Residue frames relative to the residue before (quaternion, step in Angstrom):
aa qw qx qy qz dx dy dz
X 1.0000 0.0000 0.0000 0.0000 0.00 0.00 0.00
X 0.4069 -0.7306 0.4982 0.2292 3.57 -0.91 0.98
X 0.3583 -0.7390 0.5344 0.1999 3.53 -1.01 0.80
X 0.6900 -0.4459 0.3573 0.4442 3.59 -1.35 0.06
X 0.6210 0.5522 -0.3391 0.4409 3.57 1.07 -0.72
X 0.6163 0.5427 -0.3388 0.4593 3.56 1.08 -0.76
X 0.6428 0.5310 -0.3129 0.4549 3.59 1.02 -0.91
X 0.6548 0.5097 -0.3039 0.4681 3.55 1.00 -0.86
X 0.6396 0.5315 -0.3177 0.4556 3.56 1.02 -0.82
X 0.6412 0.5214 -0.3146 0.4671 3.55 1.02 -0.89
X 0.6656 0.5076 -0.2985 0.4584 3.56 0.95 -0.93
X 0.6385 0.5237 -0.3268 0.4596 3.54 1.01 -0.76
X 0.6336 0.5227 -0.3248 0.4689 3.57 1.05 -0.79
X 0.6410 0.5129 -0.3156 0.4759 3.58 1.03 -0.87
X 0.6334 0.5333 -0.3288 0.4542 3.59 0.97 -0.84
X 0.6590 0.5069 -0.3029 0.4659 3.57 0.98 -0.84
X 0.6387 0.5125 -0.3181 0.4777 3.55 1.05 -0.82
X 0.6433 0.5299 -0.3157 0.4534 3.61 0.98 -0.90
X 0.6289 0.5261 -0.3270 0.4698 3.58 1.03 -0.80
X 0.6559 0.5092 -0.3062 0.4655 3.55 0.98 -0.89
X 0.6142 0.5446 -0.3413 0.4580 3.59 1.08 -0.77
X 0.6581 0.5051 -0.3020 0.4697 3.59 0.95 -0.93
X 0.6531 0.5074 -0.3138 0.4664 3.57 0.97 -0.88
X 0.6592 0.5009 -0.3035 0.4717 3.58 1.01 -0.80
X 0.6228 0.5292 -0.3325 0.4707 3.60 1.09 -0.73
X 0.6325 0.5232 -0.3163 0.4756 3.57 1.10 -0.79
X 0.6460 0.5085 -0.3048 0.4809 3.57 1.00 -0.88
X 0.6341 0.5363 -0.3183 0.4573 3.55 1.06 -0.86
X 0.6480 0.5326 -0.3183 0.4417 3.59 0.97 -0.86
X 0.6270 0.5322 -0.3350 0.4598 3.59 1.02 -0.78
X 0.6513 0.5008 -0.3053 0.4815 3.57 1.04 -0.81
X 0.6086 0.5543 -0.3361 0.4577 3.58 1.09 -0.77
X 0.6514 0.5120 -0.3088 0.4671 3.60 0.97 -0.85
X 0.6340 0.5176 -0.3240 0.4746 3.59 1.06 -0.78
X 0.6396 0.5197 -0.3111 0.4732 3.56 1.03 -0.85
X 0.6402 0.5355 -0.3179 0.4498 3.60 0.98 -0.91
X 0.6535 0.5113 -0.3134 0.4618 3.59 0.95 -0.88
X 0.6381 0.5230 -0.3174 0.4676 3.55 1.03 -0.81
X 0.6550 0.5131 -0.3081 0.4612 3.60 0.96 -0.88
X 0.6484 0.5186 -0.3144 0.4602 3.58 0.99 -0.87
X 0.6780 0.5029 -0.2894 0.4513 3.58 0.91 -0.96
X 0.7610 0.3540 -0.1818 0.5124 3.56 1.06 -0.79
X 0.4328 -0.7407 0.4272 0.2857 3.55 1.35 0.30
X 0.3620 0.7224 -0.4968 0.3165 3.57 0.94 0.99
X 0.5701 -0.6043 0.4198 0.3654 3.62 -1.10 0.56
X 0.5622 -0.6170 0.4370 0.3351 3.56 -1.15 0.68
X 0.7885 0.3146 -0.1496 0.5069 3.57 0.85 -0.96
X 0.0676 -0.7563 0.6503 0.0235 3.54 -1.14 0.87
X 0.2732 -0.8191 0.4851 0.1381 3.57 0.05 1.34
X 0.6510 0.5276 -0.3219 0.4407 3.60 0.92 -0.85
X 0.6464 0.5100 -0.3238 0.4661 3.56 1.00 -0.83
X 0.6347 0.5356 -0.3293 0.4492 3.59 0.99 -0.85
X 0.6547 0.5110 -0.3123 0.4612 3.61 0.96 -0.86
X 0.6595 0.5068 -0.3015 0.4662 3.57 0.96 -0.90
X 0.6399 0.5350 -0.3164 0.4519 3.57 1.01 -0.85
X 0.6771 0.4884 -0.2886 0.4687 3.58 0.88 -0.98
X 0.6302 0.5399 -0.3315 0.4490 3.58 1.03 -0.77
X 0.6763 0.4863 -0.2892 0.4717 3.60 0.93 -0.91
X 0.6760 0.5049 -0.2954 0.4481 3.57 0.99 -0.91
X 0.6430 0.5045 -0.3288 0.4732 3.62 1.03 -0.72
X 0.6199 0.5313 -0.3354 0.4701 3.60 1.08 -0.72
X 0.6517 0.5003 -0.2992 0.4852 3.56 0.99 -0.89
X 0.6332 0.5480 -0.3190 0.4438 3.57 1.04 -0.85
X 0.6304 0.5322 -0.3276 0.4605 3.58 1.01 -0.83
X 0.6394 0.5300 -0.3198 0.4562 3.57 1.00 -0.87
X 0.7417 0.3817 -0.2028 0.5129 3.57 1.12 -0.74
X 0.5276 -0.6808 0.3738 0.3442 3.54 1.31 0.44
X 0.4634 0.6489 -0.4599 0.3907 3.57 1.04 0.89
X 0.5386 -0.6523 0.4381 0.3042 3.54 -0.99 0.91
X 0.4992 -0.6821 0.4390 0.3046 3.67 -0.76 0.98
X 0.6353 0.5350 -0.3359 0.4442 3.62 0.99 -0.79
X 0.6245 0.5389 -0.3221 0.4646 3.55 1.07 -0.79
X 0.6584 0.5028 -0.2983 0.4740 3.59 0.94 -0.93
X 0.6598 0.5141 -0.3097 0.4521 3.61 0.91 -0.92
X 0.6694 0.4989 -0.3031 0.4594 3.61 0.88 -0.96
X 0.6637 0.5220 -0.2979 0.4453 3.55 0.94 -0.97
X 0.7640 0.3899 -0.2218 0.4638 3.59 0.74 -1.00
X 0.5407 0.5697 -0.4136 0.4604 3.58 1.20 -0.27
X 0.6353 0.5204 -0.3120 0.4777 3.56 1.06 -0.79
X 0.6569 0.5031 -0.3027 0.4730 3.59 0.97 -0.86
X 0.6551 0.5136 -0.3078 0.4608 3.58 0.97 -0.87
X 0.6532 0.5160 -0.3150 0.4560 3.60 0.93 -0.89
X 0.6300 0.5188 -0.3240 0.4785 3.57 1.06 -0.76
X 0.6277 0.5375 -0.3186 0.4644 3.57 1.07 -0.79
X 0.6554 0.5072 -0.3022 0.4710 3.59 0.96 -0.91
X 0.6470 0.5223 -0.3120 0.4597 3.58 0.96 -0.90
X 0.6367 0.5299 -0.3190 0.4605 3.60 0.99 -0.85
X 0.6779 0.4895 -0.2860 0.4680 3.58 0.94 -0.91
X 0.6514 0.5165 -0.3143 0.4585 3.59 0.99 -0.82
X 0.6246 0.5426 -0.3282 0.4558 3.58 1.05 -0.80
X 0.6615 0.4930 -0.2979 0.4803 3.58 0.97 -0.88
X 0.6390 0.5319 -0.3218 0.4530 3.58 0.99 -0.84
X 0.6481 0.5217 -0.3126 0.4583 3.60 0.98 -0.87
X 0.6359 0.5199 -0.3228 0.4703 3.59 1.00 -0.83
X 0.6461 0.5218 -0.3066 0.4651 3.56 0.99 -0.88
X 0.6672 0.5020 -0.2983 0.4625 3.60 0.95 -0.90
X 0.6498 0.5146 -0.3123 0.4641 3.58 1.00 -0.86
X 0.6457 0.5137 -0.3110 0.4717 3.57 1.00 -0.88
X 0.6609 0.5113 -0.2941 0.4639 3.55 1.00 -0.88
X 0.6355 0.5542 -0.3224 0.4302 3.54 1.06 -0.84
X 0.6276 0.5516 -0.3385 0.4328 3.58 1.04 -0.80
X 0.6838 0.4878 -0.2861 0.4611 3.59 1.10 -0.69
X 0.6553 0.4706 -0.3046 0.5063 3.56 1.32 -0.16
X 0.4246 -0.6698 0.5375 0.2868 3.57 -1.25 0.38
X 0.0371 0.7995 -0.5935 0.0846 3.55 0.02 1.33
X 0.0608 -0.8075 0.5867 -0.0028 3.57 -0.83 0.99
X 0.2375 -0.7709 0.5774 0.1259 3.58 -0.88 0.95
X 0.0261 0.8001 -0.5950 0.0721 3.56 -1.05 0.82
X 0.5834 -0.5486 0.4497 0.3954 3.57 -1.27 0.29
X 0.1106 -0.8286 0.5486 0.0131 3.54 -0.38 1.26
X 0.5959 0.0371 -0.7107 -0.3720 1.39 -2.45 -0.55
X 0.8140 -0.2397 0.1852 0.4956 3.56 -1.29 -0.40
X 0.7475 0.3977 -0.2925 0.4443 3.55 -0.98 0.88
X 0.5224 0.6164 -0.4257 0.4074 3.60 1.26 -0.13
X 0.6327 -0.5151 0.3983 0.4192 3.59 -1.26 0.23
X 0.5891 0.5526 -0.3674 0.4611 3.60 1.16 -0.54
X 0.6184 0.5297 -0.3279 0.4789 3.57 1.07 -0.75
X 0.6396 0.5096 -0.3126 0.4833 3.58 1.00 -0.85
X 0.6329 0.5397 -0.3222 0.4520 3.61 1.03 -0.84
X 0.6311 0.5270 -0.3316 0.4627 3.59 1.00 -0.82
X 0.6612 0.5108 -0.3051 0.4570 3.60 0.90 -0.93
X 0.6697 0.4894 -0.2951 0.4743 3.56 1.00 -0.83
X 0.6346 0.5260 -0.3183 0.4683 3.59 1.07 -0.78
X 0.5900 0.5672 -0.3526 0.4538 3.60 1.13 -0.69
X 0.6891 0.4790 -0.2772 0.4679 3.57 0.84 -1.02
X 0.6517 0.5444 -0.3021 0.4332 3.55 1.00 -0.91
X 0.7887 0.3113 -0.1407 0.5112 3.58 1.01 -0.86
X 0.3908 -0.7480 0.4541 0.2856 3.58 1.35 0.15
X 0.4980 0.6163 -0.4445 0.4178 3.56 0.94 1.00
X 0.2682 -0.7239 0.6050 0.1949 3.53 -1.27 0.42
X 0.1613 -0.8160 0.5527 0.0521 3.57 -0.63 1.15
X 0.3351 -0.6393 0.6399 0.2637 3.49 -1.33 0.46
X 0.2773 -0.8089 0.5007 0.1342 3.59 -0.54 1.16
X 0.1111 -0.7669 0.6295 0.0569 3.55 -1.07 0.88
X 0.2861 -0.7843 0.5316 0.1428 3.56 -0.54 1.20
X 0.1139 -0.7940 0.5959 0.0377 3.58 -1.03 0.85
X 0.5284 -0.6580 0.4507 0.2911 3.55 -1.22 0.56
X 0.8031 0.0237 0.0063 0.5953 3.60 1.16 -0.57
X 0.7005 -0.4936 0.3217 0.4028 3.56 -1.32 0.28
X 0.6151 0.5544 -0.3550 0.4340 3.61 1.03 -0.71
X 0.6524 0.5118 -0.3073 0.4670 3.56 0.98 -0.84
X 0.5770 0.5895 -0.3656 0.4310 3.59 1.09 -0.74
X 0.7064 0.4493 -0.2437 0.4897 3.58 0.93 -0.98
X 0.6585 0.5463 -0.3161 0.4098 3.58 0.89 -0.94
X 0.6063 0.5647 -0.3645 0.4250 3.60 1.04 -0.67
X 0.6670 0.4695 -0.3006 0.4943 3.59 1.03 -0.75
X 0.6457 0.5264 -0.3199 0.4513 3.57 0.95 -0.86
X 0.7328 0.4029 -0.2165 0.5037 3.60 1.12 -0.70
X 0.5076 -0.6920 0.3849 0.3395 3.59 1.31 0.35
X 0.4607 0.6579 -0.4691 0.3672 3.60 1.13 0.58
X 0.7636 0.1621 -0.0956 0.6177 3.55 1.31 -0.22
X 0.4465 -0.7010 0.4908 0.2616 3.59 -1.18 0.58
X 0.8042 0.1323 -0.0265 0.5788 3.54 1.10 -0.80
X 0.1669 -0.7453 0.6345 0.1186 3.53 -1.33 0.45
X 0.1458 -0.7806 0.5999 0.0975 3.58 -1.00 0.74
X 0.0042 -0.8114 0.5807 -0.0663 3.56 -0.80 1.10
X 0.4180 -0.6677 0.5413 0.2939 3.60 -1.08 0.64
X 0.1944 -0.8196 0.5313 0.0908 3.60 -0.84 0.93
X 0.8006 -0.0764 0.0581 0.5915 3.61 1.06 -0.69
X 0.1933 -0.7643 0.6055 0.1090 3.52 -1.27 0.54
X 0.5375 -0.6638 0.4196 0.3071 3.58 -0.96 0.87
X 0.6763 0.4579 -0.2931 0.4970 3.62 1.22 -0.37
X 0.8243 0.2726 -0.1103 0.4838 3.56 0.65 -1.16
X 0.5209 -0.6692 0.3995 0.3483 3.60 1.27 -0.07
X 0.7972 -0.2747 0.2094 0.4952 3.59 -1.24 -0.45
X 0.3642 -0.7039 0.5655 0.2282 3.56 -1.16 0.66
X 0.3411 -0.8204 0.4238 0.1760 3.53 0.02 1.39
X 0.5897 0.5987 -0.3691 0.3969 3.59 1.03 -0.73
X 0.6538 0.5338 -0.3108 0.4371 3.57 1.09 -0.75
X 0.5553 0.6446 -0.3911 0.3509 3.61 1.09 -0.64
X 0.6914 0.4705 -0.2788 0.4721 3.58 0.81 -1.01
X 0.6177 0.5460 -0.3373 0.4545 3.57 1.06 -0.77
X 0.6888 0.4754 -0.2793 0.4706 3.60 0.90 -0.94
X 0.6216 0.5506 -0.3384 0.4427 3.56 1.06 -0.72
X 0.7855 0.3753 -0.1675 0.4627 3.58 0.95 -0.88
X 0.6031 0.5765 -0.3741 0.4049 3.60 1.19 -0.24
X 0.4163 -0.6841 0.5378 0.2635 3.56 -1.30 0.41
X 0.5089 0.6720 -0.4049 0.3542 3.60 1.29 0.01
X 0.3336 -0.7318 0.5649 0.1845 3.55 -1.33 0.36
X 0.4556 -0.6383 0.5374 0.3101 3.56 -1.15 0.63
X 0.0767 -0.8194 0.5680 0.0074 3.58 -0.80 1.04
X 0.8136 0.0103 -0.0089 0.5813 3.58 1.24 -0.03
X 0.1775 -0.7670 0.6048 0.1196 3.54 -1.33 0.18
X 0.0581 -0.7743 0.6288 0.0424 3.52 -1.27 0.43
X 0.2595 -0.7640 0.5767 0.1281 3.56 -0.99 0.93
X 0.1189 -0.8207 0.5588 0.0072 3.54 -0.63 1.17
X 0.3796 -0.7024 0.5568 0.2291 3.56 -0.87 1.00
X 0.1923 -0.7990 0.5654 0.0699 3.56 -0.72 1.13
X 0.0266 -0.7852 0.6181 -0.0263 3.56 -0.50 1.21
X 0.1417 -0.8136 0.5602 0.0642 3.57 0.09 1.30
X 0.0963 -0.7834 0.6135 0.0242 3.52 -0.97 0.95
X 0.3660 -0.6605 0.5953 0.2746 3.53 -1.29 0.39
X 0.0793 -0.8295 0.5522 -0.0256 3.55 -0.54 1.25
X 0.0146 0.7920 -0.6101 0.0199 3.56 -1.15 0.63
X 0.6647 -0.5075 0.3735 0.4013 3.56 -1.32 0.20
X 0.7935 0.1029 -0.0223 0.5993 3.56 1.09 -0.81
X 0.5568 -0.5639 0.4804 0.3756 3.56 -1.29 0.31
X 0.1349 0.8089 -0.5532 0.1466 3.59 -0.09 1.30
X 0.5877 -0.5437 0.4587 0.3856 3.56 -1.32 0.26
X 0.5739 -0.6305 0.4023 0.3337 3.57 -1.02 0.80
X 0.6514 0.5598 -0.3302 0.3915 3.58 1.03 -0.70
X 0.6506 0.5050 -0.3461 0.4493 3.63 1.18 -0.22
X 0.5110 0.6448 -0.4192 0.3840 3.61 1.29 -0.19
X 0.1900 -0.8010 0.5629 0.0736 3.57 -0.97 0.94
X 0.7987 0.1344 -0.0509 0.5843 3.60 1.01 -0.85
X 0.0944 -0.7833 0.6131 0.0410 3.55 -1.11 0.76
X 0.1975 -0.8130 0.5463 0.0395 3.56 -0.76 1.15
X 0.3177 0.7337 -0.5788 0.1606 3.57 -1.16 0.63
X 0.6254 -0.4645 0.4531 0.4334 3.53 -1.43 -0.07
X 0.6586 -0.5434 0.3462 0.3887 3.61 -1.16 0.51
X 0.6333 0.5726 -0.3410 0.3934 3.61 1.02 -0.76
X 0.6615 0.4882 -0.3324 0.4621 3.67 0.81 -0.79
X 0.6152 0.5419 -0.3557 0.4487 3.59 1.05 -0.66
X 0.6471 0.5005 -0.3150 0.4811 3.60 1.02 -0.80
X 0.7211 0.4761 -0.2462 0.4391 3.56 0.90 -1.00
X 0.7422 0.3280 -0.1937 0.5514 3.61 1.26 -0.36
X 0.2328 0.8308 -0.4851 0.1422 3.59 1.21 0.44
X 0.6256 0.5430 -0.3461 0.4404 3.62 1.03 -0.70
X 0.6665 0.4894 -0.2948 0.4788 3.57 0.96 -0.87
X 0.6640 0.5124 -0.3022 0.4531 3.59 0.91 -0.98
X 0.6253 0.5822 -0.3248 0.4056 3.56 1.07 -0.82
X 0.6005 0.5721 -0.3557 0.4308 3.60 1.20 -0.38
X 0.7534 0.3118 -0.1698 0.5535 3.58 1.27 -0.31
X 0.0988 -0.8578 0.5027 0.0408 3.60 0.48 1.20
X 0.6311 0.5500 -0.3453 0.4242 3.61 1.15 -0.42
X 0.5304 0.6258 -0.4188 0.3893 3.62 1.24 -0.21
X 0.3041 -0.7292 0.5830 0.1893 3.59 -1.00 0.86
X 0.3242 -0.7632 0.5341 0.1646 3.57 -0.78 1.08
X 0.0452 -0.7903 0.6110 -0.0083 3.58 -0.88 1.02
X 0.2496 -0.7998 0.5333 0.1166 3.58 -0.55 1.22
X 0.0884 -0.7907 0.6053 0.0222 3.57 -1.08 0.83
X 0.6781 -0.5048 0.3506 0.4031 3.59 -1.30 0.20
X 0.7888 -0.0449 0.0601 0.6100 3.57 1.13 -0.65
X 0.6533 -0.4984 0.3778 0.4266 3.57 -1.28 0.20
X 0.6540 0.5024 -0.3207 0.4658 3.59 1.03 -0.73
X 0.5856 0.5530 -0.3593 0.4713 3.58 1.12 -0.65
X 0.6352 0.5280 -0.3143 0.4679 3.58 1.05 -0.81
X 0.6329 0.5328 -0.3198 0.4619 3.58 0.98 -0.89
X 0.6740 0.5048 -0.2939 0.4522 3.57 0.90 -0.95
X 0.6236 0.5479 -0.3390 0.4426 3.58 1.10 -0.72
X 0.7100 0.4431 -0.2986 0.4587 3.62 0.78 -0.90
X 0.5859 0.5434 -0.3735 0.4712 3.59 1.17 -0.50
X 0.6540 0.5156 -0.3028 0.4634 3.57 1.00 -0.88
X 0.7185 0.4480 -0.2596 0.4643 3.61 0.86 -0.98
X 0.1715 -0.8540 0.4778 0.1140 3.60 1.28 -0.50
X 0.4494 0.6466 -0.4867 0.3782 3.57 0.82 1.05
X 0.4222 -0.7277 0.4779 0.2528 3.58 -0.78 0.97
X 0.6019 0.5567 -0.3586 0.4463 3.60 1.28 -0.14
X 0.6041 0.5320 -0.3578 0.4734 3.61 1.31 0.04
X 0.0322 -0.7890 0.6134 0.0137 3.56 -1.15 0.67
X 0.2864 -0.7568 0.5724 0.1324 3.55 -1.35 0.30
X 0.2796 -0.6664 0.6511 0.2319 3.53 -1.28 0.55
X 0.2651 0.7759 -0.5287 0.2195 3.57 -0.45 1.17
X 0.6416 -0.5355 0.3960 0.3805 3.55 -1.32 -0.21
X 0.6167 -0.5331 0.4271 0.3914 3.54 -1.29 0.38
X 0.6117 0.5457 -0.3394 0.4613 3.57 1.09 -0.76
X 0.6265 0.5457 -0.3219 0.4539 3.57 1.04 -0.84
X 0.6493 0.5146 -0.3156 0.4626 3.58 1.00 -0.83
X 0.6561 0.5139 -0.3076 0.4591 3.59 1.04 -0.79
X 0.6617 0.5166 -0.3045 0.4501 3.57 0.97 -0.88
X 0.8128 0.2908 -0.1153 0.4914 3.57 0.86 -1.01
X 0.5196 -0.7107 0.3770 0.2878 3.57 1.26 0.31
X 0.3966 0.7071 -0.4928 0.3160 3.60 0.98 0.82
X 0.4712 -0.6561 0.5151 0.2866 3.55 -1.32 0.38
X 0.3530 -0.7200 0.5571 0.2156 3.60 -1.05 0.79
X 0.2277 -0.7840 0.5674 0.1076 3.58 -0.67 1.16
X 0.7848 -0.0268 0.0439 0.6176 3.60 1.08 -0.82
X 0.2318 -0.7668 0.5838 0.1320 3.57 -1.16 0.68
X 0.8625 0.1418 -0.0939 0.4767 3.53 -1.38 0.43
X 0.2431 0.8051 -0.4960 0.2161 3.57 0.69 1.16
X 0.3409 0.7442 -0.5023 0.2788 3.60 1.21 0.40
X 0.6419 -0.5306 0.3926 0.3903 3.57 -1.26 0.44
X 0.7592 0.2306 -0.1388 0.5926 3.59 1.15 -0.68
X 0.5702 -0.6185 0.4197 0.3408 3.55 -1.06 0.77
X 0.7597 0.2646 -0.1546 0.5736 3.59 0.86 -0.96
X 0.0233 0.8166 -0.5701 0.0869 3.54 0.19 1.34
X 0.0304 0.8179 -0.5681 0.0862 3.56 -0.46 1.25
X 0.1557 -0.7550 0.6290 0.1009 3.55 -1.03 0.86
X 0.2697 -0.7454 0.5909 0.1501 3.53 -0.92 0.97
X 0.1362 -0.7761 0.6140 0.0457 3.55 -0.84 1.07
X 0.1943 -0.7533 0.6114 0.1448 3.57 -1.16 0.58
X 0.2886 -0.7317 0.5953 0.1642 3.54 -1.17 0.70
X 0.1269 -0.8167 0.5623 0.0273 3.58 -0.84 1.02
X 0.0413 -0.7832 0.6204 -0.0064 3.53 -1.20 0.66
X 0.6133 -0.5569 0.4068 0.3850 3.58 -1.26 0.27
X 0.7483 0.3635 -0.1872 0.5223 3.57 1.16 -0.65
X 0.3813 -0.7321 0.5094 0.2433 3.62 -0.72 0.99
X 0.4852 -0.6491 0.5016 0.3026 3.58 -1.26 0.46
X 0.1787 -0.7114 0.6603 0.1612 3.54 -1.28 0.51
X 0.0857 -0.8431 0.5306 -0.0154 3.56 -0.49 1.20
X 0.5335 -0.6306 0.4671 0.3155 3.56 -1.05 0.83
X 0.6171 -0.6123 0.3724 0.3250 3.54 -1.11 0.77
X 0.6642 0.5307 -0.3178 0.4197 3.63 1.10 -0.57
X 0.6058 0.5561 -0.3580 0.4422 3.63 1.27 -0.22
X 0.4461 -0.6810 0.5139 0.2704 3.58 -0.97 0.89
X 0.0260 0.8374 -0.5394 0.0850 3.56 -0.57 1.18
X 0.3043 -0.6720 0.6302 0.2422 3.48 -1.47 0.09
X 0.1443 -0.7137 0.6703 0.1433 3.51 -1.25 0.54
X 0.1498 -0.8009 0.5777 0.0493 3.56 -0.80 1.04
X 0.0041 -0.7749 0.6320 0.0007 3.53 -0.97 0.91
X 0.1889 -0.7424 0.6296 0.1292 3.52 -1.26 0.48
X 0.0683 0.8076 -0.5807 0.0764 3.59 -0.89 0.89
X 0.2887 -0.7483 0.5701 0.1780 3.56 -1.28 0.32
X 0.1048 -0.7541 0.6458 0.0563 3.51 -1.25 0.66
X 0.5836 -0.5350 0.4516 0.4113 3.58 -1.22 0.35
X 0.6290 -0.5896 0.3489 0.3675 3.56 -1.05 0.73
X 0.7525 0.3693 -0.2052 0.5053 3.59 1.02 -0.78
X 0.4084 0.7473 -0.4479 0.2723 3.56 1.28 0.18
X 0.2680 -0.7442 0.5919 0.1549 3.58 -1.22 0.68
X 0.4127 0.7631 -0.4238 0.2601 3.53 1.31 0.24
X 0.4884 0.6705 -0.4389 0.3454 3.61 1.21 -0.25
X 0.6335 0.5365 -0.3318 0.4481 3.59 1.01 -0.81
X 0.6117 0.5428 -0.3449 0.4607 3.60 1.14 -0.65
X 0.6486 0.5188 -0.3135 0.4604 3.58 0.99 -0.86
X 0.6527 0.5114 -0.3075 0.4668 3.57 0.95 -0.90
X 0.6378 0.5336 -0.3128 0.4589 3.58 1.03 -0.84
X 0.6238 0.5409 -0.3300 0.4577 3.60 0.98 -0.85
X 0.6796 0.4895 -0.2808 0.4688 3.58 0.95 -0.94
X 0.6618 0.5138 -0.3030 0.4541 3.58 0.97 -0.87
X 0.6306 0.5485 -0.3289 0.4398 3.57 1.04 -0.81
X 0.7290 0.3891 -0.2195 0.5187 3.57 1.10 -0.70
X 0.4166 -0.7435 0.4274 0.3018 3.57 1.39 0.19
X 0.3284 0.7278 -0.5190 0.3053 3.54 1.00 0.92
X 0.3841 -0.7493 0.5013 0.1993 3.56 -0.75 1.11
X 0.2654 -0.7391 0.6013 0.1476 3.58 -0.88 1.01
X 0.2313 -0.7920 0.5541 0.1105 3.58 -0.60 1.16
X 0.7860 -0.0736 0.0703 0.6097 3.57 1.11 -0.70
X 0.0665 0.7606 -0.6440 0.0487 3.55 -1.04 0.84
X 0.1880 0.7750 -0.5795 0.1681 3.56 -0.55 1.14
X 0.1895 -0.7943 0.5668 0.1091 3.57 -1.22 0.28
X 0.2126 -0.7460 0.6208 0.1134 3.49 -1.36 0.36
X 0.3457 -0.7423 0.5398 0.1951 3.60 -0.79 1.03
X 0.2145 -0.7673 0.5910 0.1261 3.58 -0.87 0.94
X 0.6434 -0.5458 0.3837 0.3754 3.54 -1.32 0.15
X 0.7197 0.4502 -0.2540 0.4635 3.60 1.17 -0.44
X 0.6655 -0.5797 0.2954 0.3656 3.54 0.89 1.09
X 0.6435 0.4636 -0.3780 0.4775 3.59 0.87 0.88
X 0.3235 -0.7191 0.5775 0.2116 3.54 -1.29 0.34
X 0.2534 -0.7286 0.6142 0.1663 3.55 -1.05 0.83
X 0.1447 -0.8000 0.5800 0.0520 3.59 -0.67 1.13
X 0.1699 -0.7518 0.6324 0.0775 3.51 -1.09 0.88
X 0.0132 -0.8326 0.5499 -0.0650 3.57 -0.61 1.18
X 0.1061 -0.7553 0.6454 0.0423 3.56 -0.90 1.06
X 0.0080 0.7923 -0.6099 0.0154 3.58 -0.82 0.97
X 0.4215 -0.7039 0.5134 0.2513 3.56 -1.10 0.70
X 0.4657 0.6326 -0.4705 0.4019 3.53 0.20 1.34
X 0.4167 -0.7140 0.5101 0.2376 3.58 -1.03 0.83
X 0.5208 -0.6625 0.4496 0.2962 3.57 -0.94 0.91
X 0.6165 0.5746 -0.3467 0.4117 3.58 1.17 -0.46
X 0.5933 0.5943 -0.3697 0.3978 3.62 1.22 -0.29
X 0.5571 -0.6073 0.4568 0.3349 3.56 -1.17 0.66
X 0.5843 0.6063 -0.3595 0.4021 3.56 1.10 -0.74
X 0.7010 0.4768 -0.2765 0.4526 3.57 0.79 -1.03
X 0.6236 0.5423 -0.3485 0.4424 3.60 1.01 -0.71
X 0.6677 0.4895 -0.2982 0.4751 3.59 0.94 -0.85
X 0.6397 0.5297 -0.3155 0.4590 3.58 1.04 -0.84
X 0.6843 0.4942 -0.2891 0.4515 3.57 0.88 -0.96
X 0.6021 0.5485 -0.3547 0.4591 3.59 1.11 -0.63
X 0.6595 0.5006 -0.3009 0.4732 3.58 1.00 -0.84
X 0.6514 0.5146 -0.3079 0.4649 3.58 0.98 -0.88
X 0.6383 0.5510 -0.3254 0.4279 3.58 0.98 -0.86
X 0.6399 0.5300 -0.3221 0.4538 3.59 1.08 -0.72
X 0.6819 0.4933 -0.2795 0.4621 3.57 1.10 -0.70
X 0.7236 0.4734 -0.2483 0.4367 3.57 0.97 -0.90
X 0.5474 -0.5879 0.4904 0.3380 3.50 -1.36 0.37
X 0.7708 -0.0199 0.0608 0.6339 3.55 1.14 -0.83
X 0.0564 0.7985 -0.5981 0.0382 3.59 -1.01 0.76
X 0.0222 0.7924 -0.6085 0.0374 3.56 -1.02 0.82
X 0.3557 -0.6987 0.5778 0.2268 3.57 -1.04 0.85
X 0.2574 -0.8003 0.5277 0.1216 3.58 -0.64 1.14
X 0.7592 -0.3518 0.2101 0.5057 3.58 1.16 -0.37
X 0.2259 -0.7127 0.6450 0.1582 3.51 -1.41 0.27
X 0.1244 0.8195 -0.5286 0.1831 3.58 -0.55 1.17
X 0.6298 -0.5585 0.3706 0.3925 3.61 -1.16 0.47
X 0.4458 -0.6697 0.5299 0.2684 3.57 -1.12 0.75
X 0.2262 -0.7270 0.6250 0.1725 3.54 -1.04 0.78
X 0.3823 -0.7215 0.5297 0.2295 3.59 -0.75 1.02
X 0.4316 -0.6999 0.5043 0.2636 3.57 -0.79 1.02
X 0.3382 -0.7452 0.5440 0.1854 3.54 -0.90 0.98
X 0.3748 -0.6839 0.5708 0.2568 3.56 -1.20 0.55
X 0.1842 -0.8104 0.5507 0.0778 3.56 -0.54 1.16
């Protein structure tokens, strides 16, 4: 008959074995990390299903020899293998994120062929950089990719010479932690596109993003029988009419879009204004520091109560310091306030601007500096 001391001895032996198992699992994990690094360097897949099957087969055979249930061995080592895969995937993700930071990844409202895509290409040439493009479904996603370290830059349209400020962007800029680091002005040549060269009077539906409809309202107004269909982007509109395959459908889009997707151009340059330009801004997590000799803009966003008369005070402060206002516009929100967007021609490094911004901050309900960046001179097209 076994005594209490025997039971304690057995338990102590089990405890020692359990410790050894943990130590061996730790040693195994270190080897797994070495294997993961080798796979990453040699561009090999993390998972090898055939190897896992062979391993389990050998271990169950060994288990039978040692009088261990095969199901127990399979359950135990499947858990160990899954932990190994998770460890390797975690290391791979860290490696990809680190690699991504060293690349110039830019997010934009996609897909390929949108005006945002054109803006990215133009911004590349302007800054002598090559970007890896990340297409997004909406403007919020464009910003979120940078905020989540999945992209280095975001490009957003801020104003158009025909339709004015793009109000949707105001709230995004107010709530983001990103900074404006550059701008690019894109000539917008809206075209009417279709599957075939057809007469305008047979068109029944016209698809596009909301902005082209605003910018081509005079042209659209000539055809009151057309049904307006809003889409996420001009390229999204192009894809829809290709999918529906009806010659009575048309799109407001770009000439580049027609070339990419093989559509026919029915009319060119149908914007309300001949020189239709959209200004895009580029945003990043890190603000720019610019030398004093470079011509720059400083952009701030602030809010005032809807019935406030304090805007005239802000303008007076700027005029007294002879600071040039490049753009001042506002957007009414639903909660009885106005969001103001202000571009001034002044470098953030100057003492003058710091004193001015302190005064403005006292007047406003909310104020945020969005960035200081080089001015792009608008081209005459």
